[in-house]
DOSEKOL-243558 format. One record per residue (C-alpha): residue in three letters; chain; x, y negated, z. Coordinates in pm, whole numbers, always signed. Example, Ala and Ser with C-alpha at 12.3 -4.5 7.8 and 13.67 -1.06 7.14 Angstrom:
% residues 2
{Ala, A, {+1230, +450, +780}}
{Ser, A, {+1367, +106, +714}}
END
This chain:
% residues 247
{Met, A, {-4584, -2317, -3259}}
{Glu, A, {-4465, -2583, -3016}}
{Leu, A, {-4720, -2734, -2781}}
{Ile, A, {-4662, -2928, -2459}}
{Gly, A, {-4313, -3072, -2420}}
{Gly, A, {-4175, -2859, -2701}}
{Phe, A, {-4274, -2532, -2528}}
{Thr, A, {-4443, -2270, -2744}}
{Ala, A, {-4781, -2111, -2678}}
{Leu, A, {-4606, -1785, -2582}}
{Gln, A, {-4377, -1958, -2333}}
{Ile, A, {-4671, -2137, -2173}}
{Ala, A, {-4874, -1815, -2153}}
{Val, A, {-4586, -1624, -1990}}
{Ala, A, {-4529, -1908, -1744}}
{Leu, A, {-4898, -1927, -1650}}
{Gly, A, {-4924, -1554, -1585}}
{Ala, A, {-4599, -1543, -1390}}
{Ala, A, {-4696, -1848, -1185}}
{Leu, A, {-5032, -1699, -1085}}
{Gly, A, {-4888, -1362, -982}}
{Ala, A, {-4581, -1498, -804}}
{Ser, A, {-4778, -1760, -610}}
{Phe, A, {-5027, -1494, -497}}
{Val, A, {-4736, -1295, -350}}
{Arg, A, {-4607, -1616, -186}}
{Gly, A, {-4942, -1675, -17}}
{Leu, A, {-4965, -1312, +91}}
{Thr, A, {-4613, -1260, +229}}
{Gly, A, {-4463, -1608, +273}}
{Phe, A, {-4191, -1548, +15}}
{Gly, A, {-4131, -1384, -321}}
{Met, A, {-4228, -1660, -560}}
{Ala, A, {-3877, -1730, -686}}
{Ile, A, {-3777, -1362, -675}}
{Leu, A, {-4067, -1271, -904}}
{Leu, A, {-4109, -1591, -1103}}
{Val, A, {-3755, -1668, -1221}}
{Pro, A, {-3681, -1330, -1388}}
{Ile, A, {-4014, -1337, -1574}}
{Leu, A, {-3969, -1699, -1683}}
{Ala, A, {-3621, -1602, -1806}}
{Leu, A, {-3787, -1368, -2057}}
{Ala, A, {-3942, -1668, -2233}}
{Leu, A, {-3705, -1952, -2139}}
{Pro, A, {-3327, -1989, -2120}}
{Pro, A, {-3210, -1870, -1773}}
{Val, A, {-3098, -2216, -1659}}
{Glu, A, {-3438, -2364, -1752}}
{Ala, A, {-3612, -2077, -1571}}
{Val, A, {-3418, -2149, -1251}}
{Val, A, {-3483, -2524, -1270}}
{Leu, A, {-3854, -2473, -1341}}
{Gly, A, {-3878, -2228, -1051}}
{Asn, A, {-3717, -2483, -818}}
{Cys, A, {-3959, -2752, -937}}
{Leu, A, {-4258, -2534, -857}}
{Ser, A, {-4120, -2423, -519}}
{Leu, A, {-4065, -2785, -417}}
{Leu, A, {-4407, -2902, -536}}
{Ile, A, {-4602, -2633, -353}}
{Gly, A, {-4385, -2672, -44}}
{Leu, A, {-4464, -3044, -32}}
{Thr, A, {-4837, -2966, -28}}
{Glu, A, {-4785, -2766, +295}}
{Val, A, {-4508, -2970, +455}}
{Arg, A, {-4703, -3074, +767}}
{Met, A, {-4787, -2715, +857}}
{Leu, A, {-4433, -2598, +781}}
{Val, A, {-4276, -2861, +1006}}
{Arg, A, {-4523, -2789, +1285}}
{Glu, A, {-4501, -2408, +1285}}
{Ala, A, {-4142, -2331, +1176}}
{Glu, A, {-3880, -2205, +1419}}
{Arg, A, {-3597, -2446, +1499}}
{Ser, A, {-3349, -2217, +1324}}
{Ala, A, {-3516, -2298, +989}}
{Trp, A, {-3373, -2649, +1006}}
{Val, A, {-3025, -2516, +1080}}
{Ile, A, {-3040, -2268, +792}}
{Gly, A, {-3194, -2531, +564}}
{Gly, A, {-2911, -2773, +637}}
{Ile, A, {-2650, -2509, +554}}
{Val, A, {-2839, -2428, +232}}
{Val, A, {-2809, -2791, +123}}
{Leu, A, {-2433, -2781, +177}}
{Thr, A, {-2371, -2448, +4}}
{Thr, A, {-2607, -2466, -294}}
{Pro, A, {-2353, -2659, -506}}
{Leu, A, {-2100, -2383, -433}}
{Gly, A, {-2347, -2131, -570}}
{Leu, A, {-2384, -2333, -888}}
{Trp, A, {-2007, -2358, -920}}
{Ala, A, {-1980, -1979, -876}}
{Leu, A, {-2248, -1927, -1141}}
{Phe, A, {-2051, -2127, -1394}}
{Ser, A, {-1724, -1958, -1291}}
{Thr, A, {-1825, -1591, -1316}}
{Thr, A, {-1951, -1367, -1592}}
{Ala, A, {-2315, -1266, -1626}}
{Asp, A, {-2231, -906, -1527}}
{Val, A, {-2067, -1016, -1202}}
{Ala, A, {-2364, -1243, -1127}}
{Arg, A, {-2609, -956, -1176}}
{Leu, A, {-2402, -730, -949}}
{Val, A, {-2390, -985, -668}}
{Ile, A, {-2763, -1053, -692}}
{Ala, A, {-2841, -680, -693}}
{Leu, A, {-2623, -613, -389}}
{Ile, A, {-2781, -893, -186}}
{Ala, A, {-3135, -791, -287}}
{Phe, A, {-3066, -429, -198}}
{Ser, A, {-2910, -522, +137}}
{Ala, A, {-3216, -733, +221}}
{Phe, A, {-3441, -436, +147}}
{Leu, A, {-3232, -212, +375}}
{Ala, A, {-3235, -475, +650}}
{Ile, A, {-3615, -498, +648}}
{Leu, A, {-3634, -120, +706}}
{Leu, A, {-3444, -145, +1035}}
{Pro, A, {-3643, -141, +1361}}
{Arg, A, {-3787, -477, +1456}}
{Arg, A, {-3571, -683, +1685}}
{Gly, A, {-3684, -907, +1969}}
{Ser, A, {-3819, -1255, +1914}}
{Gly, A, {-3502, -1431, +2032}}
{Met, A, {-3290, -1623, +1784}}
{Pro, A, {-2981, -1435, +1660}}
{Gly, A, {-2638, -1581, +1733}}
{Arg, A, {-2479, -1871, +1553}}
{Leu, A, {-2267, -1645, +1334}}
{Val, A, {-2568, -1454, +1201}}
{Thr, A, {-2775, -1770, +1154}}
{Gly, A, {-2489, -1948, +978}}
{Ser, A, {-2422, -1649, +753}}
{Val, A, {-2788, -1640, +647}}
{Gly, A, {-2769, -2010, +561}}
{Val, A, {-2450, -1967, +357}}
{Leu, A, {-2583, -1667, +164}}
{Ser, A, {-2917, -1835, +102}}
{Gly, A, {-2747, -2149, -29}}
{Leu, A, {-2520, -1950, -257}}
{Met, A, {-2818, -1753, -387}}
{Thr, A, {-3009, -2077, -445}}
{Gly, A, {-2735, -2214, -665}}
{Tyr, A, {-2647, -1879, -819}}
{Ala, A, {-2992, -1751, -911}}
{Gly, A, {-3258, -1986, -776}}
{Met, A, {-3353, -1717, -519}}
{Pro, A, {-3288, -1821, -156}}
{Gly, A, {-3512, -1546, -14}}
{Pro, A, {-3315, -1220, +15}}
{Pro, A, {-3094, -1330, +308}}
{Val, A, {-3375, -1523, +482}}
{Val, A, {-3659, -1270, +481}}
{Pro, A, {-3498, -1001, +703}}
{Tyr, A, {-3379, -1273, +943}}
{Tyr, A, {-3740, -1367, +1026}}
{Ala, A, {-3959, -1074, +920}}
{Gly, A, {-3731, -830, +1104}}
{Arg, A, {-3807, -995, +1438}}
{Ala, A, {-4110, -977, +1667}}
{Leu, A, {-4236, -1325, +1583}}
{Pro, A, {-4592, -1446, +1514}}
{Arg, A, {-4679, -1418, +1145}}
{Ile, A, {-4742, -1793, +1114}}
{Thr, A, {-4393, -1866, +1252}}
{Ile, A, {-4228, -1621, +1014}}
{Lys, A, {-4405, -1759, +708}}
{Ala, A, {-4362, -2126, +800}}
{Ser, A, {-3991, -2081, +876}}
{Met, A, {-3921, -1904, +549}}
{Leu, A, {-4125, -2146, +340}}
{Leu, A, {-3962, -2451, +501}}
{Ile, A, {-3621, -2313, +407}}
{Phe, A, {-3736, -2237, +53}}
{Thr, A, {-3871, -2592, +14}}
{Ile, A, {-3540, -2737, +132}}
{Ala, A, {-3354, -2496, -97}}
{Ala, A, {-3564, -2602, -396}}
{Ala, A, {-3488, -2968, -326}}
{Ala, A, {-3117, -2888, -299}}
{Gly, A, {-3128, -2691, -623}}
{Leu, A, {-3299, -2976, -808}}
{Ala, A, {-3052, -3228, -668}}
{Ser, A, {-2767, -3015, -798}}
{Ala, A, {-2944, -2973, -1134}}
{Thr, A, {-2983, -3350, -1159}}
{Trp, A, {-2615, -3399, -1081}}
{Leu, A, {-2524, -3149, -1353}}
{Glu, A, {-2771, -3319, -1591}}
{Ile, A, {-2975, -3004, -1655}}
{Leu, A, {-3303, -3129, -1503}}
{Arg, A, {-3501, -3257, -1802}}
{Leu, A, {-3822, -3457, -1794}}
{Asp, A, {-4009, -3195, -1998}}
{Leu, A, {-3930, -2926, -1736}}
{Ala, A, {-4064, -3148, -1457}}
{Leu, A, {-4382, -3216, -1659}}
{Phe, A, {-4419, -2843, -1731}}
{Ala, A, {-4400, -2778, -1356}}
{Leu, A, {-4680, -3029, -1295}}
{Leu, A, {-4888, -2849, -1558}}
{Leu, A, {-4836, -2518, -1375}}
{Leu, A, {-4899, -2659, -1026}}
{Pro, A, {-5279, -2603, -1024}}
{Val, A, {-5223, -2237, -1116}}
{Ile, A, {-4963, -2206, -839}}
{Leu, A, {-5202, -2356, -585}}
{Ile, A, {-5483, -2119, -690}}
{Gly, A, {-5261, -1811, -668}}
{Asn, A, {-5123, -1921, -332}}
{Arg, A, {-5472, -1979, -192}}
{Leu, A, {-5583, -1632, -305}}
{Gly, A, {-5277, -1478, -141}}
{Leu, A, {-5346, -1664, +184}}
{Ala, A, {-5705, -1537, +184}}
{Val, A, {-5589, -1176, +151}}
{Ser, A, {-5313, -1226, +409}}
{Gly, A, {-5567, -1341, +665}}
{Arg, A, {-5766, -1019, +628}}
{Ile, A, {-5493, -757, +665}}
{Ser, A, {-5326, -623, +978}}
{Asp, A, {-4970, -703, +1078}}
{Pro, A, {-4835, -355, +987}}
{Val, A, {-4991, -379, +640}}
{Trp, A, {-4852, -730, +598}}
{Arg, A, {-4501, -615, +692}}
{Ala, A, {-4537, -321, +455}}
{Ala, A, {-4622, -568, +177}}
{Ile, A, {-4300, -755, +256}}
{Gly, A, {-4104, -432, +227}}
{Leu, A, {-4267, -352, -107}}
{Val, A, {-4185, -693, -252}}
{Leu, A, {-3824, -674, -135}}
{Gly, A, {-3795, -317, -259}}
{Gly, A, {-3934, -413, -599}}
{Ala, A, {-3693, -705, -622}}
{Ala, A, {-3400, -483, -530}}
{Leu, A, {-3505, -218, -784}}
{Gly, A, {-3547, -480, -1055}}
{Ala, A, {-3206, -627, -981}}
{Leu, A, {-3042, -283, -989}}
{Leu, A, {-3212, -192, -1317}}
{Arg, A, {-3071, -504, -1477}}
{Leu, A, {-2724, -365, -1412}}
{Leu, A, {-2797, -58, -1627}}
END
């Protein structure tokens, strides 16, 4: 039975559950919403709609925190975010130019490499060189357009360094907000952003905010080693999920 905006009761139920769980992980770790949300939404919605809806939600929740993100983020987040804007359309072009099997392989390889990178010993707090920073921006932009998941290249870049937790989270979330805006701009240009998807995102926003607030509350009560372990678990789960989809 169709309810709001032509979406069925099952689709709405799946989206509500996915939104609550994924936003909790976002509040806890500073990332993971798109990685967890988009694949689950794709079980109930067409993949393109799942990606667009995920971008809508990422942008909306990012806008609610924009003052904190701008204040606390490392300068490199703006550089990476700018590169993401430029390369997201290339990711969309690649998505339309390759087969689904190739897309799954690329996503799995990047997710697995991010998991391996987070296992490496923590580096110093200094910014990596321009080549590394630029490469992270390019990969994140391609992943934004390709799968609506800018996180895998970004998370090891920040979480693998000896930075304050607030700086790590704000930097990542600022990039993800910029990436979501770039993804929606590209979706609008390709005429795949529909009004009903935007309204559906607004319906889900209160659930996203609740889940995010719960995650933030838990994050504030755990130690830094436990928090970094949670990041590794989320990345590991994403990598495992991506690899299983290849089988």
